[in-house]
C-alpha positions in Angstrom: 76.1 -62.7 -85.8 77.6 -59.9 -83.8 79.1 -60.1 -80.3 78.7 -57.4 -77.7 82.2 -56.1 -76.7 82.6 -56.9 -73.1 81.2 -60.4 -73.4 84.1 -62.9 -73.3 83.7 -65.4 -76.1 87.4 -65.2 -77.0 86.4 -63.1 -79.9 85.4 -66.1 -81.9 82.1 -66.6 -83.7 80.2 -64.8 -81.1 76.4 -64.6 -80.9 74.5 -61.5 -80.3 74.7 -61.1 -76.5 73.7 -58.7 -73.8 75.8 -55.7 -73.2 76.8 -56.7 -69.7 79.7 -59.1 -69.5 82.9 -59.7 -67.7 86.2 -59.0 -69.4 88.4 -62.0 -70.0 86.0 -64.2 -68.0 88.8 -66.1 -66.4 88.5 -69.0 -64.0 91.0 -68.1 -61.3 93.5 -70.6 -60.1 95.7 -70.5 -57.0 99.3 -70.2 -58.2 100.0 -70.2 -61.9 103.5 -71.3 -62.8 105.7 -74.4 -62.1 109.5 -74.3 -61.8 111.9 -77.2 -62.1 115.6 -77.6 -62.2 117.3 -80.5 -64.1 120.3 -81.2 -61.9 120.0 -79.7 -58.5 117.4 -78.2 -56.2 119.9 -75.4 -55.6 118.7 -73.8 -58.8 115.9 -71.5 -57.8 113.9 -68.5 -58.9 114.7 -65.3 -57.1 112.5 -62.7 -58.7 109.5 -62.4 -61.0 108.6 -58.9 -62.2 106.0 -57.7 -64.7 105.8 -54.4 -66.4 102.3 -53.8 -67.9 101.4 -51.3 -70.5 97.6 -50.9 -71.0 96.3 -49.6 -74.3 92.8 -49.4 -75.8 93.0 -52.7 -77.7 95.7 -54.6 -75.8 97.8 -55.0 -72.8 101.5 -55.8 -73.1 103.2 -57.6 -70.2 107.0 -57.5 -70.1 107.8 -60.4 -67.8 111.4 -60.7 -66.3 112.5 -63.7 -64.3 115.7 -63.9 -62.3 117.2 -67.3 -61.5 120.1 -68.3 -59.1 122.1 -71.4 -59.2 123.6 -72.3 -55.8 124.7 -75.7 -57.1 128.1 -76.9 -58.3 127.3 -77.4 -62.0 125.6 -75.5 -64.8 121.9 -76.4 -64.7 118.7 -76.1 -66.8 115.6 -74.3 -65.5 112.2 -75.2 -66.9 109.2 -73.0 -66.2 105.6 -73.9 -66.9 104.0 -70.5 -67.8 100.2 -70.9 -67.1 98.2 -67.9 -68.1 94.7 -67.0 -69.2 93.9 -68.6 -72.6 93.8 -65.2 -74.3 97.4 -64.3 -73.5 100.0 -65.0 -76.2 103.8 -64.7 -76.0 105.2 -62.3 -78.7 108.9 -62.0 -77.6 111.8 -63.6 -75.7 115.1 -62.1 -74.4 118.0 -63.5 -72.5 120.6 -61.4 -70.7 124.4 -61.6 -70.5 126.8 -59.1 -69.1 124.2 -56.4 -68.8 123.1 -56.8 -72.4 119.8 -58.3 -73.6 119.8 -60.6 -76.6 116.5 -60.8 -78.6 115.0 -64.1 -79.4 114.3 -65.3 -82.9 110.9 -66.8 -83.9 111.5 -70.1 -85.6 109.4 -73.1 -86.6 108.8 -75.1 -83.4 110.7 -78.2 -84.5 113.6 -76.1 -85.8 113.8 -74.2 -82.5 113.6 -77.5 -80.5 116.4 -79.1 -82.6 118.7 -76.1 -82.2 118.0 -76.0 -78.4 119.0 -79.7 -78.2 122.1 -79.0 -80.2 123.1 -75.9 -78.2 122.6 -77.6 -74.9 124.3 -80.9 -75.7 127.9 -82.1 -75.6 130.0 -81.3 -78.6 133.5 -80.5 -79.8 132.8 -76.8 -80.2 132.0 -73.8 -78.1 128.2 -74.0 -77.6 126.1 -70.9 -77.1 123.6 -70.4 -74.3 120.0 -70.6 -75.3 116.5 -70.0 -73.9 113.5 -71.6 -75.5 109.9 -70.5 -75.3 107.4 -72.9 -76.8 103.7 -73.7 -77.0 101.9 -76.4 -75.1 98.3 -75.3 -75.2 96.2 -72.1 -75.0 97.4 -70.5 -71.8 100.2 -73.0 -71.3 103.8 -72.3 -72.5 107.2 -73.7 -71.5 110.4 -71.7 -70.9 113.7 -73.6 -70.9 116.9 -71.8 -69.9 120.4 -73.3 -70.1 123.0 -73.0 -68.7 122.4 -71.3 -65.3 126.0 -71.1 -64.1 127.0 -71.9 -60.5 127.0 -68.9 -58.2 125.5 -66.6 -60.8 122.2 -65.0 -61.6 120.5 -65.7 -64.9 117.9 -63.3 -66.3 115.4 -64.1 -69.0 112.4 -62.0 -70.2 109.4 -62.6 -72.4 106.5 -60.5 -73.6 102.8 -61.4 -73.4 100.0 -59.7 -75.3 96.3 -59.8 -74.2 93.2 -58.2 -75.7 91.3 -55.7 -73.7 87.6 -56.0 -73.1 85.5 -52.8 -73.1 83.1 -52.9 -70.2 81.1 -50.0 -68.8 83.2 -47.4 -70.5 86.5 -48.9 -69.4 89.2 -51.0 -71.0 89.6 -54.0 -68.9 92.1 -56.9 -68.6 91.7 -59.6 -65.9 95.0 -61.3 -65.0 95.1 -64.7 -63.4 97.5 -65.3 -60.5 101.1 -65.1 -61.6 104.2 -66.5 -59.9 105.1 -69.8 -58.3 104.5 -71.2 -54.8 107.9 -69.8 -53.9 108.0 -66.4 -55.7 105.2 -64.0 -56.2 105.1 -61.9 -59.3 105.4 -58.1 -58.6 103.9 -55.8 -61.2 103.8 -52.2 -62.2 101.3 -50.7 -64.7 101.1 -47.6 -66.8 99.2 -46.2 -69.7 99.7 -43.1 -71.9 96.0 -42.7 -72.0 95.3 -42.1 -68.3 95.5 -43.6 -64.9 95.0 -47.3 -64.5 93.2 -48.9 -61.5 94.1 -52.2 -60.1 91.2 -54.0 -58.3 89.4 -50.6 -58.2 92.2 -48.4 -56.8 95.1 -46.6 -58.3 98.3 -48.3 -57.0 100.9 -46.2 -55.3 103.7 -48.6 -56.3 104.3 -52.2 -57.3 101.6 -54.7 -56.5 101.5 -58.5 -56.1 99.8 -60.8 -58.7 99.5 -63.8 -56.4 95.7 -63.5 -56.5 95.6 -62.0 -60.0 94.3 -58.5 -60.7 91.7 -56.6 -62.6 93.2 -53.7 -64.6 90.9 -50.9 -65.9 91.6 -47.9 -68.0 89.2 -45.0 -68.7 90.6 -43.7 -71.9 89.5 -40.4 -73.4 87.2 -40.4 -76.4 87.5 -37.9 -79.2 84.2 -39.1 -80.8 81.0 -40.8 -79.6 82.4 -44.1 -81.0 86.0 -45.4 -81.3 87.1 -48.6 -82.8 89.6 -50.5 -85.0 89.4 -53.0 -87.9 91.9 -55.8 -88.6 91.7 -57.6 -91.9 94.8 -59.8 -92.4 95.0 -62.1 -95.4 96.9 -65.4 -94.7 96.0 -67.7 -97.5 94.1 -67.7 -100.8 90.5 -66.9 -99.9 91.3 -66.8 -96.2 91.4 -63.5 -94.2 91.5 -63.0 -90.5 89.0 -60.2 -89.8 88.2 -58.5 -86.5 86.7 -55.2 -85.4 85.4 -53.6 -82.3 83.2 -50.5 -81.9 83.3 -48.9 -78.4 80.7 -46.3 -77.3 82.1 -43.4 -75.2 81.6 -43.8 -71.5 79.6 -40.5 -71.5 77.8 -39.5 -74.7 76.6 -36.1 -73.6 76.6 -33.7 -70.7 73.8 -31.7 -69.0 74.4 -28.1 -70.0 75.3 -25.6 -67.3 73.2 -22.4 -67.0 70.4 -23.9 -69.0 66.8 -22.4 -69.3 64.3 -25.3 -69.0 60.6 -25.1 -69.5 58.3 -28.0 -68.4 54.8 -28.2 -69.8 52.4 -30.5 -67.9 49.2 -31.7 -69.4 46.5 -31.0 -66.8 43.5 -31.7 -68.9 40.6 -34.0 -67.9 41.8 -36.9 -69.9 44.8 -37.2 -67.6 44.1 -39.4 -64.6 45.4 -38.6 -61.1 47.9 -41.5 -61.1 49.2 -40.4 -64.5 49.5 -36.8 -63.3 51.5 -38.0 -60.2 53.7 -40.1 -62.5 54.4 -37.0 -64.7 55.2 -34.8 -61.7 57.6 -37.4 -60.4 59.3 -37.8 -63.8 59.5 -34.0 -64.3 61.1 -33.5 -60.9 63.7 -36.2 -61.5 64.5 -34.6 -64.8 65.0 -31.2 -63.3 67.3 -32.6 -60.6 70.0 -33.1 -63.3 70.2 -29.3 -63.9 71.3 -28.6 -60.3 74.5 -26.7 -61.3 73.4 -23.5 -59.5 73.2 -21.5 -62.7 70.3 -23.2 -64.5 66.7 -22.0 -64.1 63.4 -23.7 -64.8 59.8 -22.6 -65.4 56.9 -25.0 -64.9 53.4 -24.6 -66.5 50.3 -26.7 -66.7 48.0 -26.6 -69.6 44.6 -27.6 -70.6 42.4 -25.2 -72.5 44.6 -22.4 -71.2 47.9 -22.2 -69.4 48.5 -21.9 -65.7 52.1 -21.2 -64.5 53.3 -23.1 -61.4 56.4 -20.8 -61.1 56.7 -17.0 -61.6 58.8 -17.4 -64.7 62.3 -18.9 -64.5 63.3 -19.8 -60.9 66.1 -21.9 -59.4 65.9 -25.6 -59.9 65.1 -26.4 -56.3 62.2 -23.9 -56.3 60.8 -25.3 -59.5 60.9 -28.8 -58.0 59.2 -27.5 -54.8 56.4 -26.0 -57.0 56.0 -29.4 -58.7 55.7 -31.1 -55.3 52.8 -28.8 -54.3 51.0 -28.9 -57.6 47.6 -30.6 -58.0 45.9 -31.8 -61.1 43.7 -29.1 -62.6 41.5 -31.6 -64.5 40.1 -29.0 -66.8 38.9 -29.4 -70.4 41.0 -28.8 -73.4 44.5 -29.8 -74.4 45.6 -26.7 -76.2 49.2 -27.7 -76.9 49.6 -24.8 -79.3 48.7 -22.3 -76.6 51.1 -24.0 -74.2 53.9 -23.8 -76.8 53.2 -20.1 -77.3 53.7 -19.5 -73.5 57.0 -21.4 -73.7 58.1 -19.3 -76.6 57.4 -16.2 -74.6 59.4 -17.5 -71.6 62.4 -18.3 -73.8 62.2 -14.9 -75.4 62.9 -13.4 -72.0 65.9 -15.7 -71.3 69.5 -14.9 -72.0 70.3 -15.4 -75.7 73.4 -17.5 -75.0 71.8 -20.0 -72.6 71.0 -23.6 -73.6 67.3 -24.1 -74.0 65.3 -27.2 -73.2 61.6 -27.9 -73.4 59.9 -31.0 -71.9 56.2 -31.6 -72.8 54.4 -34.3 -70.7 51.1 -35.0 -72.3 48.8 -37.8 -73.3 48.6 -36.4 -76.8 44.9 -36.6 -76.7 44.4 -33.3 -78.4 42.1 -32.0 -81.1 42.1 -33.8 -84.4 42.8 -30.6 -86.3 46.0 -30.1 -84.4 48.3 -31.7 -86.9 51.9 -32.5 -85.9 53.1 -30.2 -88.7 51.3 -27.3 -87.1 52.7 -28.1 -83.7 56.2 -28.3 -85.2 55.9 -24.8 -86.6 54.9 -23.5 -83.2 58.0 -24.8 -81.4 60.3 -22.3 -79.7 63.3 -21.5 -81.8 66.7 -22.9 -80.5 65.2 -25.3 -78.0 65.7 -29.0 -77.8 62.2 -30.5 -77.3 61.2 -33.8 -75.8 57.6 -34.9 -75.9 56.5 -37.8 -73.6 53.4 -39.7 -72.6 53.5 -41.0 -69.0 52.1 -44.1 -67.5 52.3 -45.5 -64.0 54.8 -48.1 -63.1 58.5 -48.8 -62.6 60.5 -45.9 -64.1 61.3 -46.6 -67.7 61.7 -44.9 -71.0 61.1 -46.0 -74.6 61.5 -43.8 -77.7 58.9 -43.8 -80.4 60.0 -43.0 -83.9 57.0 -44.4 -85.7 54.2 -42.1 -84.5 53.3 -39.0 -86.6 54.0 -37.0 -83.5 57.6 -38.1 -83.5 58.4 -35.6 -86.2 57.6 -32.7 -83.8 60.5 -33.1 -81.4 62.8 -34.7 -84.0 62.9 -31.3 -85.8 64.8 -30.0 -82.7 67.1 -32.9 -82.0 64.7 -34.3 -79.4 62.4 -37.3 -79.3 58.9 -38.6 -78.6 59.0 -40.9 -75.6 56.7 -43.3 -73.8 57.6 -43.2 -70.1 56.5 -44.9 -66.9 57.0 -43.4 -63.5 55.6 -43.0 -60.0 55.5 -40.6 -57.1 56.8 -43.2 -54.6 59.7 -42.0 -52.5 61.4 -45.3 -52.8 61.5 -44.9 -56.5 63.4 -41.7 -56.4 66.9 -43.2 -57.3 65.3 -45.1 -60.2 63.6 -42.0 -61.4 66.8 -40.0 -61.3 68.6 -42.6 -63.3 65.9 -43.2 -65.8 65.0 -39.6 -66.6 68.6 -38.4 -66.9 68.2 -39.5 -70.5 65.9 -36.5 -71.0 68.7 -34.2 -69.7 71.4 -35.6 -71.9 71.8 -38.4 -74.5 72.9 -41.7 -73.0 72.7 -44.2 -75.9 73.0 -44.5 -79.6 69.8 -45.7 -81.1 68.8 -47.0 -84.5 72.2 -48.5 -84.8 73.1 -50.0 -88.2 76.5 -51.7 -88.6 77.7 -52.9 -92.0 80.9 -54.9 -92.6 81.1 -56.3 -96.2 82.5 -59.7 -96.1 82.3 -60.1 -92.3 78.7 -59.6 -91.5 76.3 -61.5 -93.7 73.8 -58.7 -93.4 73.7 -55.4 -91.6 72.8 -55.2 -88.0 69.9 -52.9 -87.6 67.6 -51.4 -85.0 69.9 -51.9 -82.1 70.6 -49.6 -79.2 74.0 -49.1 -77.6 74.2 -47.5 -74.2 77.2 -45.4 -73.4 80.1 -47.5 -72.3 78.9 -50.5 -74.4 80.5 -52.0 -77.5 80.2 -54.4 -80.3 82.9 -56.7 -81.7 83.2 -59.5 -84.3 86.0 -61.8 -85.2 86.0 -64.4 -88.0 87.9 -66.0 -90.8 86.4 -64.5 -93.9 86.7 -65.3 -97.6 87.7 -61.8 -98.6 89.2 -58.6 -97.5 86.9 -56.4 -95.4 87.2 -52.9 -96.9 85.5 -51.1 -94.0 83.1 -51.3 -91.1 80.5 -48.6 -90.8 78.2 -47.6 -87.9 75.3 -45.2 -88.2 72.9 -44.3 -85.5 71.3 -41.4 -83.5 72.0 -39.6 -80.3 68.5 -38.6 -79.5 67.6 -37.7 -83.1 70.9 -36.4 -84.2 72.9 -38.6 -86.6 76.1 -40.4 -85.5 78.4 -42.1 -87.9 81.7 -43.9 -87.5 83.6 -45.7 -90.3 86.6 -47.9 -89.7 89.3 -48.5 -92.3 91.6 -51.5 -92.2 94.5 -50.9 -89.7 97.7 -52.7 -90.5 99.1 -52.5 -87.0 95.9 -53.9 -85.6 96.0 -56.7 -88.2 99.5 -57.6 -86.9 98.2 -57.6 -83.4 95.4 -59.9 -84.3 97.8 -62.2 -86.1 99.1 -63.0 -82.6 95.9 -62.7 -80.6 94.1 -65.2 -82.8 96.1 -68.0 -81.0 94.3 -67.2 -77.8 90.9 -67.6 -79.5 88.7 -70.4 -80.7 89.5 -69.3 -84.3 92.9 -71.0 -83.9 91.3 -74.4 -84.2 90.1 -73.4 -87.7 93.7 -72.9 -89.0 95.9 -75.4 -90.8 99.6 -75.6 -89.8 100.8 -73.6 -92.8 98.1 -70.9 -92.0 99.3 -70.9 -88.4 102.8 -70.3 -89.6 101.8 -67.4 -91.7 99.9 -65.7 -89.0 102.4 -66.5 -86.2 105.2 -64.9 -88.3 103.1 -61.8 -89.0 102.2 -61.4 -85.3 105.6 -62.6 -84.0 103.8 -65.0 -81.8 104.5 -68.3 -80.1 102.0 -70.8 -81.5 101.6 -74.5 -82.1 104.0 -74.3 -85.0 106.4 -71.5 -83.8 108.8 -71.0 -80.8 111.2 -68.4 -79.7 114.9 -69.2 -79.3 117.1 -66.6 -77.7 120.8 -67.2 -77.8 123.5 -65.4 -75.9 127.2 -65.7 -76.8 128.3 -68.4 -74.4 131.9 -69.5 -73.6 131.1 -72.4 -71.2 133.1 -75.5 -71.8 131.4 -77.9 -74.2 131.7 -80.7 -71.6 129.0 -78.9 -69.5 126.2 -79.8 -71.9 123.2 -81.8 -70.7 123.9 -85.5 -70.8 122.0 -88.2 -72.7 121.8 -91.8 -71.6 120.0 -94.7 -73.2 118.5 -97.6 -71.3 117.2 -100.9 -72.7 114.1 -100.6 -74.8 113.3 -97.0 -74.3 114.9 -93.5 -74.3 115.9 -92.2 -70.9 117.1 -88.7 -70.1 119.0 -87.2 -67.2 117.3 -83.9 -67.8 113.7 -82.9 -67.7 111.9 -80.1 -69.5 109.6 -79.5 -72.5 110.0 -80.0 -76.1 108.8 -77.3 -78.5 106.2 -78.3 -81.0 104.1 -80.5 -78.6 100.7 -79.6 -77.4 100.8 -81.1 -74.0 103.0 -81.4 -71.0 105.6 -84.1 -71.4 109.3 -84.7 -70.6 111.9 -83.8 -73.3 114.7 -86.3 -74.2 117.8 -84.4 -75.2 119.5 -86.2 -78.0 120.9 -85.5 -81.5 119.2 -88.4 -83.3 116.8 -91.2 -82.7 116.5 -94.4 -84.7 112.7 -94.6 -84.7 112.6 -97.7 -86.9 114.9 -99.6 -84.5 112.8 -98.6 -81.5 109.6 -99.6 -83.2 111.0 -102.9 -84.4 112.1 -103.8 -80.9 108.6 -103.1 -79.7 106.8 -105.1 -82.4 109.0 -108.1 -82.8 107.7 -109.9 -79.7 104.2 -109.3 -80.9 105.0 -110.8 -84.3 106.4 -113.8 -82.6 103.4 -114.1 -80.4 101.3 -114.3 -83.6 103.5 -117.1 -84.9 105.0 -115.0 -87.7 108.4 -115.7 -89.2 111.0 -113.0 -88.6 111.5 -110.7 -91.6 108.3 -111.6 -93.3 106.1 -108.7 -92.0 105.9 -105.0 -92.7 104.1 -102.7 -90.3 103.2 -99.0 -90.9 102.6 -96.9 -87.8 101.4 -93.3 -87.8 101.9 -91.5 -84.5 101.3 -88.1 -83.0 103.8 -87.7 -80.3 103.9 -91.1 -78.5 100.4 -92.0 -79.5 99.6 -94.5 -82.3 96.8 -93.1 -84.5 96.9 -95.5 -87.4 98.6 -98.7 -88.4 98.4 -101.6 -90.8 100.4 -104.8 -91.3 101.2 -106.9 -94.4 102.8 -110.3 -94.7 105.0 -111.2 -97.6 102.9 -114.2 -98.7 99.5 -113.2 -97.4 97.2 -110.2 -97.7 96.5 -107.6 -95.0 93.3 -109.5 -94.1 95.1 -112.7 -93.3 94.8 -114.1 -89.8 98.5 -113.4 -89.1 98.2 -109.8 -90.2 95.0 -109.3 -88.2 96.7 -110.8 -85.1 99.7 -108.5 -85.5 97.6 -105.4 -86.0 95.5 -106.2 -82.9 98.6 -106.7 -80.8 100.4 -103.7 -82.2 97.5 -101.4 -81.1 98.3 -102.3 -77.5 102.0 -101.2 -77.8 103.1 -98.2 -75.9 105.5 -96.0 -77.8 108.3 -94.5 -75.7 108.5 -90.7 -75.1 111.3 -90.5 -77.7 108.4 -90.4 -80.2 108.0 -86.6 -79.7 107.2 -85.3 -83.1 103.9 -83.7 -83.9 103.3 -86.4 -86.5 105.4 -89.2 -87.8 104.9 -92.2 -90.1 107.2 -95.1 -89.4 107.4 -98.3 -91.5 109.4 -101.3 -90.3 110.2 -104.8 -91.4 109.8 -107.4 -88.7 
């Protein structure tokens, strides 16, 4: 199944959806981030700036945060970064002495352990780290230590977000950024054109306290642009994604055109149909109002009756239509009418664009075959043939009728239209029949993507400014994505080859999509490294050469029965908000033994005769069993111990993603 680009499904396994959709469909919050100090409320944030670069496929947000420590001791800052789920961190830097030091992407547990070591007390000269780690999609933790007394501390990180293509514009919707105390100030640029913020081009920095909608109207060199990512990450596992974006304007109305309108005025045409045809023709001609174009209007039945004296200005031709009445005569000599059109075009300037619109019910003589009509068409003119009914203005092409071959030979189409002569319908008529004046959609779309689409998508239409996209984990490399279609009846093709840079982008962006839930930890590690992304298994650690005294590390203290810390923050590698406990080692077995020993005694078990195996994720027990030395696991004592053990609450010191602990009690 294929998703419409512009519908926000996090680029997961999207269904075939309507073209309309809101980019990044974010549920706005009031302020986004949280800020905490470890030692003193005198550590505060002073500034939060965001430099945004908007491209076709992505937005890069360079975020810089400036901290100030007005306290007496070095302190740690912890910032909860809350963003839209689609945003992913792909870089971290820390500043010292006017220089920036780039962060290193590490396994999450390695980064957390190094941060603990670098911020702790030791008999060496510690360096000064910043740690950026994953909590959940749209939730990251930034820890910075030390923030020295009476000094500013600067730290920066980079976020990447996918764009959404909506109504011919590349769009990113940002949630509110900043804290309750400090509003994020942003600037935006693009090498592809001006960027609007909430519908207007900013004249300087703007606030992100309420979020913002950024839009870019990028130039198109072809009717369809797009990119294909196909990134292998395990045996038989490939991250594949493509998007196809239709230009915001597929064609233009030619200037200085010569236009002929032929109106069927035979008896088979009823008065309401005639009025509908007149209204449609007038709306069509209105699009040629450049001052240089000219039009001629004729009615036909058995013969031809001109409504204008040859080619006249567009307004004069529309006035003539407004005064016209249905002849209601016998005969529908389309061949004769086409001969009159040929004669008119013969008198026009050779270089002018030629257009012919034939409005008829196609109730003509049986002997008049489409092939004969096709041979009678004026040379060099794009021809549209349409039947017109009464109703709300609408257009539908017909490629199945034998008559479709007549206009197709010129690049035009056979249409079935509905229209009216009501004044209130004039805006709708103008909008609908613009499609006779210039192509506005790609029809007969066929998209193939071997390995990504189970079968080709066929018989779809894509209006200008619309798009298609698909992201999935596939079993094999996707060699190409191909789109074929028609602008009116002229062929359009676009083939995408795999793009290595886009593959690296998607290696990061996947962590903001539903596809992330389909990855194993080793697969996450492979993609996160390829995309340089913070993920459930990777964190950034940026280290600046510090010369602070080692005695200014963060303290650790232990209370009775559970780990206690004087500092608060977040530990990399966890998926949820929780305190970190800064230490160099933890005796998990001893902690667990202290917790379970009272339970064993309550079950009447002799000390040292029981063995309990506990599997935990963070501080949650997810599996356990108990064995007694002289009884099986199903014994009453074992059952009692298991039941009581399930009620035990592990201390926060159990902070690993997964741990199995076995103890003798």
